[in-house]
N, CA, C and O atoms as a DFTB+ gen file, in Angstrom:
444 C
 N C O
     1  1      84.021      91.699     137.909
     2  2      84.809      92.500     138.849
     3  2      84.305      92.273     140.341
     4  3      85.020      92.473     141.322
     5  1      83.050      91.853     140.392
     6  2      82.498      91.685     141.793
     7  2      83.077      90.531     142.525
     8  3      82.746      90.312     143.690
     9  1      83.918      89.792     141.900
    10  2      84.509      88.544     142.582
    11  2      85.824      88.956     143.274
    12  3      86.560      88.070     143.708
    13  1      86.149      90.231     143.397
    14  2      87.336      90.657     144.037
    15  2      87.393      90.048     145.471
    16  3      86.369      89.950     146.148
    17  1      88.563      89.658     145.899
    18  2      88.743      89.046     147.255
    19  2      90.068      89.473     147.903
    20  3      91.144      89.175     147.383
    21  1      89.983      90.152     149.004
    22  2      91.142      90.681     149.672
    23  2      91.269      90.189     151.047
    24  3      92.093      90.716     151.794
    25  1      90.493      89.183     151.466
    26  2      90.420      88.593     152.767
    27  2      89.800      89.528     153.834
    28  3      90.002      89.332     155.032
    29  1      89.056      90.527     153.384
    30  2      88.370      91.415     154.237
    31  2      87.088      91.948     153.548
    32  3      87.145      92.674     152.556
    33  1      85.938      91.553     154.119
    34  2      84.650      91.849     153.469
    35  2      84.467      93.398     153.315
    36  3      83.966      93.898     152.307
    37  1      84.904      94.109     154.377
    38  2      84.759      95.589     154.388
    39  2      85.630      96.162     153.293
    40  3      85.176      97.043     152.562
    41  1      86.845      95.709     153.148
    42  2      87.747      96.245     152.109
    43  2      87.203      95.832     150.775
    44  3      87.131      96.669     149.876
    45  1      86.812      94.580     150.586
    46  2      86.295      94.134     149.282
    47  2      85.094      95.075     148.801
    48  3      84.987      95.405     147.620
    49  1      84.246      95.463     149.738
    50  2      83.143      96.342     149.361
    51  2      83.671      97.725     148.923
    52  3      83.166      98.320     147.971
    53  1      84.698      98.220     149.638
    54  2      85.292      99.440     149.259
    55  2      86.017      99.409     147.931
    56  3      86.010     100.390     147.187
    57  1      86.631      98.306     147.638
    58  2      87.374      98.171     146.372
    59  2      86.438      98.227     145.187
    60  3      86.890      98.594     144.103
    61  1      85.203      97.899     145.310
    62  2      84.194      97.985     144.283
    63  2      83.700      99.421     144.014
    64  3      83.073      99.670     142.985
    65  1      83.966     100.327     144.895
    66  2      83.443     101.670     144.741
    67  2      84.292     102.513     143.762
    68  3      85.316     102.065     143.245
    69  1      83.818     103.742     143.534
    70  2      84.281     104.601     142.455
    71  2      85.772     104.982     142.561
    72  3      86.422     105.214     141.542
    73  1      86.314     105.047     143.792
    74  2      87.717     105.429     143.872
    75  2      88.744     104.303     143.539
    76  3      89.944     104.539     143.394
    77  1      88.211     103.109     143.433
    78  2      89.039     101.987     143.044
    79  2      88.545     101.394     141.759
    80  3      88.746     101.982     140.697
    81  1      87.881     100.207     141.819
    82  2      87.476      99.487     140.670
    83  2      86.250     100.111     139.926
    84  3      86.097      99.930     138.718
    85  1      85.414     100.825     140.650
    86  2      84.251     101.485     140.033
    87  2      83.440     100.507     139.222
    88  3      83.304     100.693     138.013
    89  1      82.886      99.459     139.838
    90  2      82.131      98.441     139.110
    91  2      80.792      98.909     138.544
    92  3      80.200      98.288     137.661
    93  1      80.354     100.021     139.092
    94  2      79.063     100.601     138.421
    95  2      79.422     101.023     136.999
    96  3      78.607     100.865     136.090
    97  1      80.607     101.547     136.793
    98  2      80.956     102.072     135.406
    99  2      81.755     101.007     134.601
   100  3      81.653     100.937     133.377
   101  1      82.531     100.203     135.306
   102  2      83.459      99.251     134.605
   103  2      83.054      97.869     135.154
   104  3      83.534      97.445     136.205
   105  1      82.181      97.192     134.440
   106  2      81.609      95.898     134.945
   107  2      82.571      94.695     134.868
   108  3      82.414      93.701     135.576
   109  1      83.571      94.827     133.981
   110  2      84.510      93.677     133.854
   111  2      85.888      94.114     133.476
   112  3      86.094      95.205     132.945
   113  1      86.867      93.218     133.765
   114  2      88.212      93.395     133.386
   115  2      88.518      92.200     132.504
   116  3      87.907      91.140     132.639
   117  1      89.490      92.383     131.582
   118  2      89.961      91.271     130.774
   119  2      91.486      91.213     130.660
   120  3      92.182      92.221     130.780
   121  1      91.970      90.001     130.424
   122  2      93.347      89.845     130.134
   123  2      93.523      89.021     128.856
   124  3      93.024      87.902     128.734
   125  1      94.255      89.622     127.907
   126  2      94.461      88.939     126.570
   127  2      95.901      88.581     126.472
   128  3      96.752      89.467     126.392
   129  1      96.224      87.263     126.475
   130  2      97.557      86.841     126.373
   131  2      98.122      87.050     124.977
   132  3      97.459      86.758     123.982
   133  1      99.378      87.568     124.903
   134  2     100.025      87.783     123.666
   135  2     101.258      86.907     123.490
   136  3     101.698      86.667     122.365
   137  1     101.817      86.429     124.604
   138  2     103.102      85.672     124.572
   139  2     103.211      84.758     125.790
   140  3     102.780      85.111     126.888
   141  1     103.777      83.614     125.586
   142  2     104.019      82.725     126.706
   143  2     105.405      82.189     126.533
   144  3     105.874      81.962     125.418
   145  1     106.073      81.984     127.683
   146  2     107.433      81.407     127.674
   147  2     107.514      80.444     128.859
   148  3     107.438      80.853     130.017
   149  1     107.668      79.171     128.547
   150  2     107.890      78.201     129.596
   151  2     109.292      78.338     130.221
   152  3     110.270      78.535     129.499
   153  1     109.392      78.237     131.526
   154  2     110.663      78.405     132.159
   155  2     111.213      77.159     132.799
   156  3     112.412      76.883     132.764
   157  1     110.280      76.400     133.397
   158  2     110.776      75.174     134.128
   159  2     109.581      74.191     134.241
   160  3     108.419      74.591     134.311
   161  1     109.921      72.930     134.254
   162  2     108.831      71.882     134.473
   163  2     109.291      71.074     135.669
   164  3     110.466      70.724     135.777
   165  1     108.342      70.770     136.589
   166  2     108.577      69.900     137.699
   167  2     107.384      68.986     137.799
   168  3     106.333      69.373     138.310
   169  1     107.549      67.739     137.297
   170  2     106.428      66.812     137.326
   171  2     105.372      67.204     136.420
   172  3     105.607      67.386     135.225
   173  1     104.130      67.356     136.962
   174  2     102.985      67.816     136.199
   175  2     102.898      69.352     136.143
   176  3     101.978      69.881     135.519
   177  1     103.799      70.053     136.756
   178  2     103.690      71.470     136.815
   179  2     104.672      72.137     135.857
   180  3     105.835      71.736     135.793
   181  1     104.229      73.141     135.115
   182  2     105.046      73.917     134.194
   183  2     104.907      75.331     134.665
   184  3     103.803      75.855     134.813
   185  1     106.067      75.956     134.904
   186  2     106.229      77.341     135.347
   187  2     106.684      78.203     134.180
   188  3     107.532      77.815     133.377
   189  1     106.071      79.422     134.118
   190  2     106.503      80.238     133.004
   191  2     106.110      81.741     133.206
   192  3     105.776      82.181     134.307
   193  1     106.172      82.477     132.098
   194  2     105.842      83.857     132.132
   195  2     104.768      84.116     130.964
   196  3     104.906      83.660     129.828
   197  1     103.765      84.842     131.347
   198  2     102.690      85.164     130.364
   199  2     102.738      86.636     130.165
   200  3     102.765      87.349     131.169
   201  1     102.751      87.166     128.991
   202  2     102.653      88.562     128.742
   203  2     101.362      88.853     127.983
   204  3     100.923      88.031     127.178
   205  1     100.772      89.963     128.218
   206  2      99.527      90.301     127.543
   207  2      99.025      91.671     127.984
   208  3      99.692      92.418     128.700
   209  1      97.826      91.955     127.522
   210  2      97.203      93.233     127.778
   211  2      96.114      93.082     128.879
   212  3      95.175      92.308     128.689
   213  1      96.213      93.763     129.958
   214  2      95.198      93.813     130.978
   215  2      94.333      95.051     130.752
   216  3      94.827      96.178     130.772
   217  1      93.043      94.827     130.537
   218  2      92.072      95.885     130.353
   219  2      91.340      96.018     131.742
   220  3      90.570      95.148     132.149
   221  1      91.624      97.137     132.421
   222  2      91.040      97.385     133.773
   223  2      90.716      98.859     133.916
   224  3      91.512      99.737     133.585
   225  1      89.535      99.090     134.413
   226  2      89.119     100.453     134.723
   227  2      89.166     101.364     133.534
   228  3      89.425     102.559     133.673
   229  1      88.904     100.788     132.294
   230  2      88.924     101.562     131.033
   231  2      90.266     101.814     130.425
   232  3      90.403     102.564     129.458
   233  1      91.297     101.156     131.024
   234  2      92.722     101.464     130.502
   235  2      93.259      99.990     130.108
   236  3      93.083      99.000     130.817
   237  1      93.921      99.994     128.906
   238  2      94.624      98.822     128.470
   239  2      96.118      99.028     128.669
   240  3      96.701     100.023     128.239
   241  1      96.725      98.026     129.352
   242  2      98.153      98.098     129.650
   243  2      98.764      96.718     129.543
   244  3      98.194      95.721     129.986
   245  1     100.012      96.689     128.906
   246  2     100.732      95.470     128.865
   247  2     101.294      95.136     130.282
   248  3     101.860      95.975     130.983
   249  1     101.088      93.832     130.644
   250  2     101.594      93.374     131.900
   251  2     102.298      91.992     131.699
   252  3     102.122      91.323     130.681
   253  1     103.064      91.626     132.676
   254  2     103.752      90.351     132.650
   255  2     103.385      89.661     133.979
   256  3     103.547      90.203     135.073
   257  1     102.870      88.404     133.802
   258  2     102.421      87.559     134.899
   259  2     103.182      86.218     135.011
   260  3     103.527      85.631     133.986
   261  1     103.436      85.749     136.180
   262  2     104.062      84.507     136.400
   263  2     102.914      83.474     136.258
   264  3     101.784      83.669     136.705
   265  1     103.321      82.309     135.567
   266  2     102.249      81.333     135.431
   267  2     102.670      79.962     136.063
   268  3     103.851      79.630     136.160
   269  1     101.666      79.225     136.467
   270  2     101.873      77.787     136.868
   271  2     100.701      77.035     136.313
   272  3      99.538      77.233     136.663
   273  1     101.103      76.130     135.396
   274  2     100.135      75.182     134.813
   275  2     100.282      73.849     135.457
   276  3     101.363      73.264     135.390
   277  1      99.304      73.356     136.049
   278  2      99.257      72.028     136.677
   279  2      98.429      71.112     135.847
   280  3      97.202      71.208     135.833
   281  1      99.086      70.219     135.149
   282  2      98.371      69.328     134.184
   283  2      97.989      68.017     134.800
   284  3      97.932      67.000     134.109
   285  1      97.715      68.016     136.138
   286  2      97.233      66.860     136.888
   287  2      95.859      66.387     136.520
   288  3      95.393      66.603     135.401
   289  1      95.201      65.731     137.472
   290  2      93.918      65.175     137.265
   291  2      92.843      66.238     136.850
   292  3      92.010      66.020     135.969
   293  1      92.932      67.399     137.557
   294  2      92.040      68.556     137.246
   295  2      92.949      69.651     136.858
   296  3      93.429      70.316     137.776
   297  1      93.274      69.955     135.581
   298  2      94.217      70.939     135.186
   299  2      93.817      72.344     135.773
   300  3      92.653      72.742     135.803
   301  1      94.849      73.023     136.216
   302  2      94.620      74.432     136.680
   303  2      95.689      75.339     136.075
   304  3      96.814      74.900     135.834
   305  1      95.360      76.535     135.845
   306  2      96.308      77.553     135.445
   307  2      96.204      78.721     136.388
   308  3      95.140      79.328     136.515
   309  1      97.333      79.057     137.075
   310  2      97.396      80.135     137.995
   311  2      98.315      81.216     137.437
   312  3      99.428      80.921     137.003
   313  1      97.838      82.514     137.447
   314  2      98.618      83.630     137.019
   315  2      98.711      84.550     138.206
   316  3      97.763      84.680     138.980
   317  1      99.854      85.192     138.351
   318  2     100.058      86.202     139.415
   319  2     101.050      87.221     139.014
   320  3     101.953      86.992     138.210
   321  1     100.845      88.397     139.623
   322  2     101.749      89.543     139.315
   323  2     101.308      90.736     140.146
   324  3     100.351      90.667     140.916
   325  1     102.041      91.840     139.963
   326  2     101.698      93.097     140.655
   327  2     101.508      94.162     139.622
   328  3     102.147      94.181     138.571
   329  1     100.544      95.109     139.980
   330  2     100.327      96.227     139.092
   331  2     100.209      97.458     139.983
   332  3      99.926      97.365     141.178
   333  1     100.433      98.595     139.373
   334  2     100.206      99.948     140.077
   335  2      98.857     100.425     139.659
   336  3      98.618     100.636     138.470
   337  1      97.921     100.613     140.643
   338  2      96.574     101.022     140.299
   339  2      96.583     102.393     139.586
   340  3      95.692     102.673     138.784
   341  1      97.559     103.224     139.868
   342  2      97.573     104.543     139.263
   343  2      97.784     104.412     137.695
   344  3      97.340     105.255     136.915
   345  1      98.470     103.334     137.309
   346  2      98.610     103.074     135.840
   347  2      97.289     102.865     135.128
   348  3      97.178     103.033     133.914
   349  1      96.304     102.498     135.906
   350  2      94.954     102.205     135.361
   351  2      93.933     103.300     135.698
   352  3      92.725     103.074     135.646
   353  1      94.442     104.493     136.046
   354  2      93.526     105.558     136.421
   355  2      92.696     105.492     137.615
   356  3      91.657     106.146     137.705
   357  1      93.129     104.706     138.552
   358  2      92.321     104.556     139.817
   359  2      92.913     105.553     140.826
   360  3      94.125     105.740     140.928
   361  1      92.027     106.153     141.531
   362  2      92.404     107.120     142.556
   363  2      93.067     106.455     143.782
   364  3      94.127     106.892     144.231
   365  1      92.453     105.433     144.298
   366  2      92.975     104.719     145.426
   367  2      92.799     105.495     146.763
   368  3      91.971     106.400     146.861
   369  1      93.549     105.138     147.719
   370  2      93.489     105.760     149.100
   371  2      94.792     105.955     149.600
   372  3      95.675     105.125     149.381
   373  1      95.010     107.097     150.327
   374  2      96.391     107.351     150.901
   375  2      96.704     106.356     151.970
   376  3      97.854     106.264     152.399
   377  1      95.722     105.597     152.425
   378  2      95.967     104.612     153.519
   379  2      96.368     103.252     152.976
   380  3      96.721     102.349     153.734
   381  1      96.311     103.109     151.630
   382  2      96.678     101.807     151.023
   383  2      97.787     101.996     149.977
   384  3      97.943     103.090     149.433
   385  1      98.554     100.939     149.697
   386  2      99.566     101.022     148.639
   387  2      98.936     101.089     147.258
   388  3      97.856     100.548     147.021
   389  1      99.628     101.759     146.361
   390  2      99.206     101.782     144.980
   391  2      99.572     100.499     144.235
   392  3      99.052     100.240     143.150
   393  1     100.449      99.710     144.805
   394  2     100.772      98.437     144.258
   395  2      99.933      97.331     144.795
   396  3      99.886      97.108     146.005
   397  1      99.265      96.629     143.910
   398  2      98.419      95.512     144.337
   399  2      98.846      94.162     143.566
   400  3      99.347      94.151     142.442
   401  1      98.599      93.161     144.258
   402  2      98.853      91.802     143.669
   403  2      97.598      91.246     143.003
   404  3      96.516      91.287     143.588
   405  1      97.734      90.740     141.814
   406  2      96.714      90.147     141.058
   407  2      96.925      88.608     141.037
   408  3      98.027      88.140     140.750
   409  1      95.915      87.868     141.327
   410  2      95.938      86.399     141.246
   411  2      94.720      85.930     140.440
   412  3      93.579      86.283     140.738
   413  1      94.990      85.156     139.451
   414  2      93.958      84.586     138.598
   415  2      94.152      83.070     138.615
   416  3      95.260      82.560     138.446
   417  1      92.992      82.339     138.834
   418  2      93.126      80.917     138.762
   419  2      91.935      80.354     137.957
   420  3      90.778      80.693     138.206
   421  1      92.249      79.520     137.026
   422  2      91.206      78.714     136.304
   423  2      91.453      77.270     136.486
   424  3      92.587      76.800     136.580
   425  1      90.310      76.541     136.537
   426  2      90.350      75.096     136.615
   427  2      89.491      74.447     135.552
   428  3      88.402      74.929     135.241
   429  1      89.991      73.338     134.990
   430  2      89.207      72.748     133.922
   431  2      88.939      71.249     134.252
   432  3      89.752      70.630     134.939
   433  1      87.833      70.670     133.783
   434  2      87.575      69.301     133.915
   435  2      88.110      68.632     132.578
   436  3      87.936      69.202     131.501
   437  1      88.741      67.456     132.664
   438  2      89.199      66.760     131.524
   439  2      88.012      66.199     130.805
   440  3      87.063      65.723     131.428
   441  1      88.056      66.251     129.482
   442  2      86.970      65.653     128.721
   443  2      87.463      64.402     127.939
   444  3      86.679      63.764     127.236
């Protein structure tokens, strides 16, 4: 959870605190995929929808994320979507939106 990035060091520090991610209590988040549906292919890229369970802040919730698989020289999988932090029991701040965007990216070396 400590790898959170919002393009603001001050905000990133605050997101780790008890009213948001509470990394002292919840050290990690997980996403377990249950379903994948390919939608379109353009060259080495495959676009689709991934469904699964996001475990965040002690709460498990089904979410749907957009996916982009790039099967090029260094394969990457990017997932993105939006969640409501209130669905995961986070207090948040009246100065920020309850809707946040999640971006996950993995990169593999070919063997």
